[in-house]
C-alpha positions in Angstrom: 88.3 122.5 95.0 91.7 121.5 93.0 93.8 118.8 94.1 97.8 118.9 93.5 99.4 115.1 93.3 100.8 115.7 97.0 96.9 116.3 97.8 95.9 113.0 96.0 98.4 111.0 97.8 96.8 112.1 100.8 93.5 109.8 99.5 93.3 106.0 99.7 90.1 106.1 97.5 89.6 102.7 97.5 89.9 102.1 100.7 87.3 104.4 101.2 84.0 105.0 100.0 85.7 105.8 96.7 83.1 106.6 93.9 83.7 108.2 90.5 81.1 109.7 88.7 79.9 108.5 85.2 80.3 111.0 83.0 77.2 109.3 80.3 74.8 108.9 82.9 75.9 111.0 85.7 75.7 108.0 88.0 78.5 107.4 90.4 80.7 104.0 90.7 82.9 101.9 91.7 86.4 104.0 92.0 89.5 101.2 92.4 92.5 102.8 93.6 94.2 101.4 90.3 92.3 103.6 88.5 93.3 106.3 90.2 96.6 105.6 90.0 96.5 104.4 86.6 94.8 107.6 85.3 97.2 109.9 87.2 100.3 108.6 86.1 98.7 108.4 82.4 97.9 112.0 82.2 100.5 113.7 84.4 100.2 117.2 83.7 96.3 116.8 84.6 96.3 115.3 88.2 96.2 119.0 89.5 93.0 119.4 87.6 91.2 116.7 89.3 88.3 118.4 91.1 87.1 116.7 94.6 82.9 117.4 95.6 82.8 117.5 99.6 86.1 115.9 100.4 87.6 117.3 103.3 91.2 117.5 102.6 93.8 117.2 105.5 97.2 118.9 104.8 99.4 116.2 105.3 103.4 117.9 104.4 104.5 115.0 105.8 103.8 112.6 103.4 106.4 111.9 101.1 105.8 109.7 97.6 106.7 106.0 97.6 110.4 105.1 96.1 110.3 104.5 93.0 106.7 104.9 91.3 105.9 107.7 88.9 104.3 111.6 90.1 104.6 110.3 94.0 101.2 107.8 93.3 101.0 105.4 95.9 101.0 101.4 94.6 97.7 100.0 93.9 95.6 98.8 96.4 93.9 95.6 96.8 92.6 93.1 99.3 96.1 91.2 97.5 98.3 94.2 97.5 101.2 95.9 99.4 102.2 95.7 102.4 100.7 99.2 103.9 97.3 99.1 106.0 94.1 99.6 103.9 92.7 103.0 104.6 96.2 104.4 105.8 98.6 106.8 104.9 102.6 106.8 104.7 102.0 108.6 108.1 100.2 106.2 110.0 97.0 108.9 109.9 94.0 107.3 108.5 92.1 108.8 105.8 88.9 111.5 105.6 86.1 109.6 103.6 84.7 111.2 100.8 81.8 110.9 100.1 81.8 111.4 96.2 84.4 112.6 93.8 84.2 113.7 90.5 86.3 112.1 89.0 86.5 111.7 84.6 86.1 107.8 83.9 89.6 106.3 84.2 91.7 104.0 83.0 89.0 104.1 80.0 91.0 103.9 77.1 89.5 104.2 73.8 88.7 101.1 71.7 90.0 100.4 68.3 86.8 99.4 66.2 86.2 96.0 65.7 85.9 94.3 62.0 82.4 92.8 62.1 84.1 90.7 59.3 86.7 89.0 61.2 86.1 86.7 64.5 87.2 88.1 68.2 89.3 87.3 70.8 88.1 89.1 74.2 89.9 89.3 77.3 87.7 89.6 80.5 89.5 90.3 83.6 91.3 92.3 86.2 94.5 94.1 86.6 97.0 92.0 85.8 95.1 92.0 82.4 94.3 96.3 82.1 95.8 98.6 84.4 97.2 101.2 83.0 99.7 101.9 80.0 101.0 98.3 78.8 100.9 97.4 82.3 98.1 94.4 81.7 99.1 91.4 79.8 95.8 92.1 77.5 97.7 94.7 75.5 100.2 92.9 74.8 98.1 90.0 73.3 97.8 91.3 70.2 101.8 91.6 69.3 101.3 87.6 68.6 98.0 87.5 66.8 97.5 88.8 63.0 95.3 90.8 63.4 94.1 91.0 60.2 92.1 87.8 60.5 91.5 88.4 64.0 90.2 91.4 66.3 91.7 91.4 69.7 89.3 93.0 72.1 91.4 93.9 75.6 88.2 94.5 78.2 89.3 93.5 81.3 89.0 95.9 84.5 91.6 97.2 87.1 90.2 96.1 90.5 87.3 94.1 89.6 86.4 90.7 90.2 84.0 87.8 88.8 81.0 89.2 90.6 81.6 93.1 90.3 82.2 93.0 86.6 78.3 91.7 85.7 77.0 93.8 89.6 78.9 96.8 87.4 77.5 96.2 84.2 80.6 96.1 82.1 80.0 92.6 81.2 76.5 93.2 79.7 78.8 96.3 77.6 81.2 93.5 76.6 79.1 90.8 76.2 76.3 93.1 73.4 79.9 92.9 71.2 80.1 89.3 71.3 78.7 87.4 68.3 79.4 83.9 66.8 82.8 82.6 66.3 84.6 84.9 69.1 86.4 83.9 71.2 86.5 84.9 75.7 89.4 84.1 77.1 88.5 84.9 81.0 90.8 85.5 84.5 89.7 86.0 87.5 90.4 85.0 91.2 92.8 88.1 92.7 90.2 90.3 94.0 87.6 87.5 94.0 88.4 86.8 97.7 87.6 90.7 98.7 85.1 91.5 101.1 81.0 90.8 100.4 80.1 94.1 101.4 81.4 97.6 102.6 82.8 100.2 100.7 84.8 97.9 98.4 82.0 95.0 97.4 83.3 92.5 95.0 84.0 89.5 97.0 82.0 86.4 95.9 81.4 82.7 98.3 84.6 80.1 98.1 83.9 77.1 95.8 81.7 76.2 92.9 78.4 75.0 95.1 75.0 76.5 94.8 75.7 79.0 97.7 74.3 82.0 98.7 74.3 84.7 100.5 71.9 88.0 101.4 74.1 90.7 102.4 72.8 94.7 102.7 75.0 96.8 100.5 76.3 100.5 101.1 77.6 101.2 98.1 78.1 100.4 94.5 75.1 99.4 92.1 73.1 97.4 95.0 73.3 100.8 97.6 70.5 100.5 99.4 69.8 97.0 98.3 70.3 93.6 99.9 71.9 91.8 97.4 72.6 87.6 97.0 76.3 87.0 96.4 76.9 83.3 95.0 79.9 81.1 94.4 83.1 81.7 92.7 82.1 79.4 90.6 78.1 80.2 90.0 79.7 83.7 88.5 81.9 81.8 86.3 79.3 79.3 84.9 76.9 82.4 84.1 79.5 83.7 81.7 79.7 80.3 80.7 76.2 80.2 79.9 75.8 83.9 78.1 78.9 83.5 75.9 77.9 80.3 74.0 74.1 81.6 74.0 76.1 83.8 71.3 77.3 81.2 70.0 80.8 82.3 70.9 83.4 80.4 72.7 84.9 80.1 76.6 88.1 80.1 77.4 89.7 79.6 81.5 93.1 81.0 81.9 94.4 80.3 85.5 95.6 83.5 86.9 98.8 85.5 87.0 101.5 84.5 89.2 102.2 86.2 92.1 105.4 87.3 93.5 105.4 85.0 96.3 108.3 82.7 96.9 108.6 80.0 99.4 111.3 77.0 100.6 110.2 73.2 98.9 110.5 69.8 100.3 114.2 69.8 99.8 114.2 73.4 100.3 114.7 74.9 97.2 112.9 78.6 96.7 109.7 78.0 94.2 107.2 80.7 93.6 103.7 79.9 94.2 101.5 78.5 92.1 98.2 76.6 93.6 95.2 78.5 93.6 91.7 77.5 95.0 90.2 79.8 91.7 92.8 77.8 89.5 91.0 74.5 90.6 86.9 75.9 90.4 88.1 76.7 86.8 89.4 73.5 85.5 86.7 71.8 87.4 83.9 73.7 85.6 86.3 73.5 82.4 86.1 69.7 82.5 83.0 69.0 83.5 81.8 71.0 80.6 84.0 70.1 77.8 85.7 73.5 78.3 89.8 74.4 77.6 91.6 75.4 80.8 94.8 77.4 79.9 97.0 77.2 81.9 98.8 80.3 81.6 100.1 80.0 85.9 102.2 77.0 85.2 104.4 78.7 82.1 104.5 81.8 84.1 105.9 80.3 87.5 108.3 77.9 85.6 110.4 80.9 83.3 109.9 83.2 86.5 111.5 80.4 88.3 114.6 79.9 85.4 114.9 83.5 85.6 115.6 83.4 89.4 114.2 85.2 92.0 116.3 88.1 92.1 115.1 88.7 88.3 111.9 87.8 89.0 111.4 90.4 91.6 112.8 93.2 89.2 109.2 92.8 87.0 106.9 92.9 89.9 107.6 96.8 90.4 105.1 97.9 92.4 103.5 94.8 94.6 103.6 91.1 94.0 100.8 91.2 91.9 101.4 93.6 89.1 103.3 93.6 86.4 105.7 96.6 85.0 105.2 96.4 81.2 107.9 93.9 80.4 106.6 91.6 83.3 103.4 91.7 80.7 104.9 91.3 77.5 106.2 87.7 79.5 102.9 87.0 80.6 101.3 87.4 77.2 103.1 85.5 76.3 102.4 82.6 78.7 99.3 82.5 77.4 99.9 82.4 74.1 102.2 79.1 74.8 99.5 78.4 77.4 97.3 78.2 74.0 99.9 76.2 72.1 100.2 73.7 74.2 96.5 73.1 74.8 96.3 72.8 71.0 93.3 75.7 70.7 92.3 77.1 67.1 93.1 80.1 68.4 96.7 79.0 67.1 95.9 79.2 63.5 95.8 83.2 63.9 98.7 83.6 65.5 101.4 85.7 63.2 104.3 82.5 64.0 104.2 80.0 67.4 106.5 80.3 70.5 109.0 77.7 71.1 107.6 75.6 73.9 109.7 75.5 77.3 
């Protein structure tokens, strides 16, 4: 059946057992709502040609597009997103659960070829770094680097965590591209607090210990199997070990700031800064003598200087995902963080940005 944009709104796929079919292998792979919204927004004329297999659609004439979202696409859903209850349509009716969705692979822009003679700066993370056209800071970072001397390769993927990026084979593909002399920016946390199993298995255990938990999986690459899940620190230490084995340099980034404000002890509204995930990354960096780039503190200070009301304009969808303008500011905060840390990557900048 052909599904119009209105019908697409009736499926909050990331909260159902949404799976898309890989056109290369034919295998089903997890479909995040960020992917659906991103693809539909990029291809508004093709939305009517999405083909759903085995999905009983219920007409929902009372549903109307959310204001301010292109093509009536709902905001990205996830453990960290929006006010709407998971798996509930705008009119409060639970959506049908699809058994399979035959969608083209989405949020997969054609990556330009890398110049093998140059070092490469890889970006590995979630939707805050790559989420549709220009919505992730990773798509803006190359603006500040001399790409005649260094490649900038954004390999982040919307909706992923430090665990699911590995589970789905995305890390193996990125790792195959890495060569000696390269750099890899690692930024996780926004999705790592998700579920360990169920329809959207991407969470991991908290902390940096050796704890594990065996969880039977019903969807994803471990469907029908029991997956041994590790701590957030364990997955990040694996990234470090894999990168260093390739002769490349891992660099941790603190999480992007969310548009959440609260009064401090003096009654002054401050934006959220602290994160247990940042603390784990910083701990690993200190123990292994790695760089920890605190772009979050840079970003927070800049947003507070802008003021709460103006800062909110940079988060038009939810408190996590920014507009292209917000993504540009995040990219600048990464650059400033690199400068403050005296990173060797500063040598590849077109020009240094003023430090705050």
